[in-house]
N, C-alpha and C positions, 0 to 999 in steps of 0.2 A: 164362621169367624174369619174376619178379614184382617190381614196384617198391614198396617199402615206405616209409612215412613216415620210418623211421629212416635209410634211405640217402639219401632225397631229401626233406628237411624243407620244409614249406610256408613261404613267405615271410611274415614277420610284418607285420601291418598297421602303418603309420606312426602313431606317437603324436601326438595333437593338440598343437599348440604350447601352452606354459604360458600361463595367463592373466596379464595384467599385474597388478602389485601395486596400481596405482591406475587406476581406470576413468575417473573424473571428479573434478574439483575444483570445488566450488560455493561461491559467496559469496552469503549472504542478508542483506539489510539492510532499513532502513526505506523504505517507499514514501512519496514526497512528492507533494503536501502530506500531512502526517501525518493519517491517517484512523483514528479509533478503531474497534476491533472489538468484537463482542459477547463477553460472558463465556461460557465453556463450551467444550466440545471442538470445536464446529463452527467457531468463530472466524470467523464471517461478518461482513462489514462491516455495522454497524448504521446506522440513519438518523442522520446526523450531528447531534449536539447542539451547540448553540452554546457556545463557550468565552467567558468574560469574564475580567476581571482581578482578581477578588476573591480573598480568602485561600482560600475553599473551592475555587475553580477552580484555584488554584496547587497545592493538595493533590491535587485530582483529576488534574492533569497528572502528578503523581508516581505515582499508582496506575493510570493508564490504560494499556491495551495497544493498540498500534497495528499496522496491517496491514503485513506483510512483503512483500518482492518479491525475485525472483532478479536480482541486479545483475551477476553475472559467472558464466561457466561455461567450464571448460577441459577438454580441448582444444576449440578452436572448430569443428573439423571432425567432432567426435563429441559431439553434444549429449546431455544427460542424457535417456535414453529415456522415463522416466515423465512428464517434463514439469516445467515451472516450478511449477505448483500443488502437485504432490507434494513437490517440494523444500522449498517454504515450509511445507507442512503438517507435515513431519517435522522440519525444522530449527527451526521456531518454531510448535509446535502450538497455543499459546494467544496468539499475537501476540508483539510485542516491547515491552518496557517500558523507557522511558528513565529516566535517573537524574540528579538535580539535586544539585550540590555535589561529592560524592566518587564516583569511578568504582568500581563493584563489582569483585570479584576475578573472573578468568576461570573459566568452568565448562565441563564436558565431559559429553557424552551420546553414546549410540550407538543405532542402530536396524537392523532387518533388513527388506529388501524382497524379496518373492517374486512373480515375474511369472507370466504364464499358462502358461509352460513349466516351472514349478516350479523355476526357477533363482533362486538367492538373490544379493542384493547387500547388502553391509554398509556402513553409513554411520557415520562418526565425526565428531562435531560439536564444535568448539571455539568457544565464544562469548566474545568479549572486547568491550571498550567503547572507543570512540574519541570525540573531541570532536565535538559537533553544533553547526553554525553557528546562532547566535542568530537569524538572519533566516530560518530554516526556517519556512515557513508551516504553519498549522494549517487543515485542511479545515473549512469551515463548511457549515451546512445550506443547501440550495437555497432561494431566496426563494419564498414562497408565491405561488400564481397569483392575482394581484390584477387580472386582466383585467376582471372584472366591476365591481370598484370603480372602476377607471380609466375604464371605459366609462360608468358612472353619473356620475362626476365630469365627464367630457367632455360628456355630454349636459346636465348641469346648467349647465356653463359656457356651452354654446351657447344654452341657453334663457335664461339670465341675460343674456348678451350681446345676444340678440335683443330681450328686453324692454327693456333699457336703451336699445338703439338706437331702438326704436319710441317710447319715452316721451320721450327727450331729443332725438331727431332727430339722433343722431350719425351721422357719415359711415360708410359701409361699410368704409372703410379703417381707421378707428379700431377698429371691432368686430373686424376681422380681426387687428389687432395684439394686442388683448386676448385673443383665442382662442389665438393663437400663444404668448403669454406663459404662459397657463394650461397649455397642452400641454407647454411646456418645464418648468414647475414640477412637473407630474405625472411627467414622464419622469425628472427628477433625483431625485424622491422614491422612485421605483421602483428606482433603481440599488442593487445590493448593497453592503454596507459592505466596506471593505478587509479582507483576511485578517489575522487576528492571527498573530503569530509566536511562536516558543518564547521569545524574549527578553522579550516582553510579559508572560509569566506567570512566568518565572524571575527577573525583576527584575535581570538582569545576571549572575546566578550561573552557573557553569559547568554545562553540560548534556552528558551522555554518552549516546551511542547504541550499542546492541548491534549487533555484526556477527558472524554465524555463518559460520565456515569449515568446510565439510563435505568430507571425503575419502571417496569411494565406491569400494569395492573388491569384486571378485568372489571374492577370497580372504579367508578369515576371519583377519585379522591385527589384532586390537584394538590401539589406541594407548593408552599409559599416561601 
């Protein structure tokens, strides 16, 4: 007696469960304090240039592109595998531009990610604008290293104090007080200026910040 496949069929392998329609939901917004990014596809943070409150700087605020950050990811127990940097790069490849006065209309974009296993994920990005607080700070350049100048000033102060003490015969306590006052003046001069805010440049006008809502799916189901 021969057993044939027709009489005894092989058990079919179980089918893999269907992929969920949505793998991740990401929210990309402005990083604070607002840091300007370089022009070009690399969108790398440039050395911060100081903002002022002139008309040219207010116009520059309108044209500037600022660094994005991943502000939210869902579900919390399944993080976006490629990472926050990839999310920011694809949702805001050239940085984020704020708007002064009137909020722009929403915009839509899509992208495709292919991992090392040649599996694809499809991203759908809806960008809208929300009010930006006028007290949002603007990143300023780091203060230059003035340690040498401060050291020279301290040395000059000490020399001057010593000469004055020797010539006038002042008490050592008075010389010490003068040196302390000079050191305090140098320290206060070296303190960085307070950060400018968006309101300083917009002069009270409404400011709108872009927020990108990205839906990532393993199934190609473009949103319209």
